[in-house]
C-alpha positions in Angstrom: 0.0 0.0 0.0 1.4 3.4 -1.1 1.1 6.5 1.0 -1.0 9.3 -0.4 0.7 12.4 -1.8 -0.7 14.5 1.0 0.8 12.2 3.6 4.2 12.3 1.9 4.1 16.1 1.6 3.4 16.4 5.4 6.2 14.0 6.2 8.7 15.9 4.0 7.6 19.2 5.4 8.0 18.0 9.0 11.5 16.6 8.3 12.5 19.9 6.6 11.2 21.9 9.6 13.1 19.7 12.0 16.4 19.9 10.1 16.1 23.7 9.9 15.4 23.9 13.6 18.4 21.7 14.4 20.6 23.7 12.1 19.7 27.0 13.7 20.2 25.5 17.2 23.6 24.1 16.2 24.8 27.3 14.6 23.7 29.3 17.7 25.6 26.9 20.0 28.7 26.2 18.1 28.9 28.4 15.0 29.4 27.4 11.4 31.4 24.2 11.3 31.3 20.9 9.3 28.3 19.6 11.1 26.3 22.8 10.6 27.0 22.7 6.8 26.1 19.0 6.8 22.8 19.6 8.5 22.0 22.4 6.0 23.2 20.3 3.0 21.3 17.2 3.9 17.8 18.4 2.8 19.3 19.4 -0.5 19.9 15.8 -1.5 17.0 14.4 -3.5 17.0 10.8 -2.5 
């Protein structure tokens, strides 16, 4: 059984919001380093 497009859109939106939140928190705590760039670049991958 495949998930509906609405369900997949909600899942991707939530994952994107979480990654943005974690990236902002990490940059505020530690500045721009490798992990911050990785968190920002991860959503760019179209897997």
